C-alpha positions as CSV (number, residue, x, y, z in Angstrom):
1,M,-1.3,-1.3,-16.0
2,S,-2.7,-4.5,-14.3
3,D,-6.3,-5.9,-15.0
4,T,-6.8,-6.3,-11.3
5,I,-9.2,-4.1,-9.2
6,F,-6.3,-2.0,-8.1
7,G,-5.3,-1.5,-11.9
8,K,-8.9,-0.3,-12.6
9,I,-8.8,2.1,-9.7
10,V,-5.6,3.5,-10.8
11,S,-6.8,3.9,-14.3
12,G,-10.1,5.6,-13.3
13,E,-12.2,2.7,-14.5
14,I,-13.5,2.0,-11.1
15,P,-14.1,5.4,-9.2
16,S,-12.3,5.7,-5.9
17,E,-11.4,8.7,-3.7
18,F,-7.7,9.1,-3.5
19,L,-6.1,10.3,-0.2
20,Y,-3.0,10.8,-2.1
21,E,-1.8,10.8,-5.6
22,D,1.4,11.5,-7.6
23,E,2.9,10.4,-10.8
24,H,3.9,7.0,-9.3
25,C,1.2,5.9,-7.0
26,V,-2.3,6.6,-5.2
27,A,-3.4,5.9,-1.9
28,I,-6.9,4.7,-0.8
29,N,-8.8,3.7,2.3
30,D,-9.0,-0.2,2.6
31,I,-12.6,-1.4,2.2
32,S,-11.9,-3.9,5.0
33,P,-9.9,-2.0,7.7
34,Q,-8.0,-3.9,10.2
35,A,-7.5,-0.7,12.2
36,P,-8.9,2.8,12.6
37,V,-6.4,3.9,9.8
38,H,-5.8,1.4,7.2
39,V,-4.7,2.9,3.9
40,L,-3.4,1.1,0.8
41,V,-0.5,2.7,-1.4
42,I,-0.8,1.4,-4.8
43,P,1.8,1.9,-7.6
44,K,0.5,2.9,-10.8
45,K,2.7,0.3,-12.6
46,G,1.2,-3.1,-12.2
47,I,3.7,-5.3,-10.4
48,P,1.9,-8.5,-9.3
49,R,4.1,-9.3,-6.2
50,L,7.0,-7.8,-4.6
51,V,9.2,-10.7,-5.8
52,D,8.1,-9.9,-9.3
53,A,9.7,-6.5,-9.1
54,Q,12.8,-6.0,-11.3
55,I,16.0,-3.8,-10.9
56,E,14.4,-1.2,-13.2
57,D,11.7,-0.9,-10.2
58,Q,14.1,0.1,-7.6
59,D,13.4,3.7,-7.7
60,L,9.6,3.0,-7.6
61,L,10.0,0.8,-4.7
62,G,11.9,3.6,-2.8
63,H,9.4,6.1,-3.9
64,L,6.5,4.0,-2.3
65,L,8.3,3.9,1.2
66,L,8.8,7.7,1.0
67,A,5.1,8.1,-0.2
68,A,3.9,5.9,2.8
69,G,5.7,8.0,5.3
70,N,4.3,11.3,3.7
71,I,0.9,9.8,3.9
72,A,1.3,8.8,7.5
73,E,2.3,12.3,8.3
74,Q,-0.8,13.7,6.4
75,L,-3.0,11.4,8.4
76,G,-1.4,12.3,11.7
77,V,0.0,8.8,12.4
78,A,3.5,9.2,11.6
79,E,4.7,8.3,15.2
80,A,3.2,5.0,15.1
81,F,2.1,2.8,12.3
82,R,2.9,-0.5,10.6
83,L,3.8,-0.8,6.9
84,I,2.9,-4.2,5.4
85,I,3.4,-5.8,2.0
86,N,2.0,-9.3,1.6
87,N,3.7,-11.3,-1.1
88,G,1.6,-14.4,-2.4
89,S,-1.6,-15.9,-1.4
90,G,0.2,-17.9,1.5
91,A,1.0,-14.4,3.1
92,G,-2.4,-13.0,2.6
93,Q,-2.2,-11.2,-0.6
94,T,-5.6,-11.3,-2.4
95,V,-5.1,-8.8,-5.1
96,F,-2.0,-9.4,-7.2
97,H,-1.0,-5.8,-7.8
98,L,1.7,-4.9,-5.3
99,H,0.5,-2.5,-2.6
100,L,1.6,-1.4,0.8
101,H,-0.7,-1.2,3.9
102,I,-0.3,1.6,6.2
103,I,-2.1,0.4,9.5
104,A,-2.3,2.7,12.6
105,G,-4.6,4.1,15.2
106,R,-4.5,1.1,17.7
107,E,-1.9,-0.5,20.0
108,F,0.0,-3.3,18.3
109,A,0.7,-6.5,20.4
110,E,4.2,-7.3,21.2
111,G,5.4,-10.5,19.6
112,H,7.0,-12.1,16.4
113,M,6.7,-8.8,14.6
114,A,8.3,-6.6,17.3
115,G,11.7,-5.5,16.5
């Protein structure tokens, strides 16, 4: 478990309402949402950044993607959402406990992230 705010949320040290929980991860609403739906999927294992993941984390990483899809279904946004992982402070990561952002509920601009 990491000593970050997310590690403390996962461990129950900081109370939080989980939108989703299984043996590998939890999901919570982002406290500074960038869209009407902005949910964080947080693994229970404290991996600081995506590049810090090891080969033994391969199943966990796949699980996080499947969980994100299930959570999007549960929230009714499965037809149109973005899934974002920031890696490092230069990419906007502010909490160094790997997490995925599910962002939905608004139109996304065409541009460099289209594809």
